[in-house]
C-alpha atoms as a printed R data frame, in Angstrom:
    type eleno elety resid chain resno       x       y       z
1   ATOM     1    CA   UNK     A     1  49.053  -3.186  -3.006
2   ATOM     2    CA   UNK     A     2  46.980  -0.350  -4.235
3   ATOM     3    CA   UNK     A     3  44.860  -2.381  -6.497
4   ATOM     4    CA   UNK     A     4  44.153  -5.183  -3.632
5   ATOM     5    CA   UNK     A     5  42.381  -2.282  -1.445
6   ATOM     6    CA   UNK     A     6  40.152  -1.160  -4.561
7   ATOM     7    CA   UNK     A     7  39.624  -4.616  -5.955
8   ATOM     8    CA   UNK     A     8  38.107  -4.770  -1.797
9   ATOM     9    CA   UNK     A     9  36.436  -1.709  -1.805
10  ATOM    10    CA   UNK     A    10  34.812  -2.554  -4.996
11  ATOM    11    CA   UNK     A    11  34.037  -6.318  -3.775
12  ATOM    12    CA   UNK     A    12  32.695  -4.623  -0.314
13  ATOM    13    CA   UNK     A    13  30.720  -2.356  -2.585
14  ATOM    14    CA   UNK     A    14  29.359  -4.558  -4.324
15  ATOM    15    CA   UNK     A    15  28.028  -6.648  -2.104
16  ATOM    16    CA   UNK     A    16  26.547  -3.848  -0.266
17  ATOM    17    CA   UNK     A    17  24.627  -3.217  -2.910
18  ATOM    18    CA   UNK     A    18  23.215  -6.949  -3.058
19  ATOM    19    CA   UNK     A    19  22.161  -6.899   0.701
20  ATOM    20    CA   UNK     A    20  20.306  -3.303   0.220
21  ATOM    21    CA   UNK     A    21  18.508  -4.830  -3.564
22  ATOM    22    CA   UNK     A    22  18.056  -7.692  -1.495
23  ATOM    23    CA   UNK     A    23  15.898  -6.239   1.682
24  ATOM    24    CA   UNK     A    24  14.647  -3.966  -0.749
25  ATOM    25    CA   UNK     A    25  13.050  -7.268  -2.383
26  ATOM    26    CA   UNK     A    26  12.066  -8.789   0.878
27  ATOM    27    CA   UNK     A    27  10.054  -5.890   1.555
28  ATOM    28    CA   UNK     A    28   8.092  -5.827  -1.719
29  ATOM    29    CA   UNK     A    29   7.439  -9.584  -1.510
30  ATOM    30    CA   UNK     A    30   5.769  -8.780   2.455
31  ATOM    31    CA   UNK     A    31   3.846  -5.640   1.018
32  ATOM    32    CA   UNK     A    32   2.143  -7.966  -1.991
33  ATOM    33    CA   UNK     A    33   1.965 -10.683   0.060
34  ATOM    34    CA   UNK     A    34   0.149  -8.052   3.048
35  ATOM    35    CA   UNK     A    35  -2.273  -6.930  -0.439
36  ATOM    36    CA   UNK     A    36  -2.834 -10.645  -1.270
37  ATOM    37    CA   UNK     A    37  -3.897 -11.352   2.122
38  ATOM    38    CA   UNK     A    38  -6.273  -8.055   1.969
39  ATOM    39    CA   UNK     A    39  -7.583  -8.778  -1.213
40  ATOM    40    CA   UNK     A    40  -8.444 -12.274  -1.015
41  ATOM    41    CA   UNK     A    41  -6.691 -13.094  -4.128
42  ATOM    42    CA   UNK     A    42  -4.469 -16.034  -3.106
43  ATOM    43    CA   UNK     A    43  -2.012 -17.445  -5.472
44  ATOM    44    CA   UNK     A    44  -2.162 -14.472  -7.691
45  ATOM    45    CA   UNK     A    45   0.767 -12.775  -9.541
46  ATOM    46    CA   UNK     A    46   1.825 -10.110  -9.086
47  ATOM    47    CA   UNK     A    47  -0.179  -8.338 -11.553
48  ATOM    48    CA   UNK     A    48  -3.309  -9.836 -10.228
49  ATOM    49    CA   UNK     A    49  -2.660  -8.506  -6.810
50  ATOM    50    CA   UNK     A    50  -2.534  -4.720  -8.134
51  ATOM    51    CA   UNK     A    51  -5.540  -5.049 -10.257
52  ATOM    52    CA   UNK     A    52  -7.580  -7.101  -6.782
53  ATOM    53    CA   UNK     A    53  -6.117  -4.268  -5.311
54  ATOM    54    CA   UNK     A    54  -7.310  -1.097  -7.492
55  ATOM    55    CA   UNK     A    55 -10.687  -3.082  -7.468
56  ATOM    56    CA   UNK     A    56 -11.332  -3.251  -3.932
57  ATOM    57    CA   UNK     A    57 -10.159   0.169  -3.586
58  ATOM    58    CA   UNK     A    58 -12.345   1.571  -6.449
59  ATOM    59    CA   UNK     A    59 -15.349  -0.456  -4.663
60  ATOM    60    CA   UNK     A    60 -14.652   1.095  -1.172
61  ATOM    61    CA   UNK     A    61 -14.607   4.656  -2.612
62  ATOM    62    CA   UNK     A    62 -18.183   4.063  -4.593
63  ATOM    63    CA   UNK     A    63 -19.221   2.616  -1.034
64  ATOM    64    CA   UNK     A    64 -17.873   5.477   0.752
65  ATOM    65    CA   UNK     A    65 -19.201   7.868  -1.686
66  ATOM    66    CA   UNK     A    66 -22.803   6.007  -1.517
67  ATOM    67    CA   UNK     A    67 -22.778   6.334   2.374
68  ATOM    68    CA   UNK     A    68 -21.777  10.019   2.418
69  ATOM    69    CA   UNK     A    69 -24.461  10.356   0.249
70  ATOM    70    CA   UNK     A    70 -26.954   8.735   2.467
71  ATOM    71    CA   UNK     A    71 -25.968  10.682   5.437
72  ATOM    72    CA   UNK     A    72 -26.063  14.061   3.046
73  ATOM    73    CA   UNK     A    73 -29.837  13.414   2.288
74  ATOM    74    CA   UNK     A    74 -30.776  11.999   5.569
75  ATOM    75    CA   UNK     A    75 -30.707  16.069   7.074
76  ATOM    76    CA   UNK     A    76 -27.665  15.488   8.968
77  ATOM    77    CA   UNK     A    77 -25.742  19.063   8.344
78  ATOM    78    CA   UNK     A    78 -22.626  18.474   9.769
79  ATOM    79    CA   UNK     A    79 -19.260  17.020  10.819
80  ATOM    80    CA   UNK     A    80 -20.887  13.003   9.739
81  ATOM    81    CA   UNK     A    81 -19.398  13.170   6.568
82  ATOM    82    CA   UNK     A    82 -15.850  14.020   6.983
83  ATOM    83    CA   UNK     A    83 -15.336  10.815   9.062
84  ATOM    84    CA   UNK     A    84 -15.648   8.803   5.917
85  ATOM    85    CA   UNK     A    85 -13.351  10.929   3.576
86  ATOM    86    CA   UNK     A    86 -10.480  10.959   6.256
87  ATOM    87    CA   UNK     A    87  -6.932  11.831   5.348
88  ATOM    88    CA   UNK     A    88  -6.627   8.994   3.214
89  ATOM    89    CA   UNK     A    89  -7.913  10.784  -0.190
90  ATOM    90    CA   UNK     A    90  -6.506  10.077  -3.664
91  ATOM    91    CA   UNK     A    91  -3.047  12.333  -3.341
92  ATOM    92    CA   UNK     A    92  -0.932  12.446  -0.398
93  ATOM    93    CA   UNK     A    93   2.403  10.943   1.154
94  ATOM    94    CA   UNK     A    94   1.305   7.807   0.615
95  ATOM    95    CA   UNK     A    95   3.032   4.574   1.956
96  ATOM    96    CA   UNK     A    96   3.530   6.026   5.830
97  ATOM    97    CA   UNK     A    97   0.586   3.746   7.050
98  ATOM    98    CA   UNK     A    98   0.819  -0.466   6.663
99  ATOM    99    CA   UNK     A    99  -1.998  -1.523   4.141
100 ATOM   100    CA   UNK     A   100  -3.490  -2.887   7.588
101 ATOM   101    CA   UNK     A   101  -4.786   0.062   8.489
102 ATOM   102    CA   UNK     A   102  -7.028   0.519   5.852
103 ATOM   103    CA   UNK     A   103  -8.431  -3.163   6.052
104 ATOM   104    CA   UNK     A   104 -11.380  -2.037   8.637
105 ATOM   105    CA   UNK     A   105 -14.236  -0.856   6.296
106 ATOM   106    CA   UNK     A   106 -17.377   1.048   7.787
107 ATOM   107    CA   UNK     A   107 -19.676  -1.409   6.448
């Protein structure tokens, strides 16, 4: 009888692991789909989605630096430049906001 209980527990653990892994894969698929939509690279594989996302982020950073330079050179000495940088930056916790939150560009 003891083995039956152990086998049942092992089976339950395996099923729980499968369930968790399925949820993880579903979440990853959803995030890739969000990136595909934002970057406009429909039909790309995962590497293509990541490459497009990186290119878009770099382009937006360059545009941001350009806009910050324009604001700085126009004689504005104050707080207007901080609104472009925000808290996104290059570090931080990440993952706490959805990709859709950053899709509205200031251009």
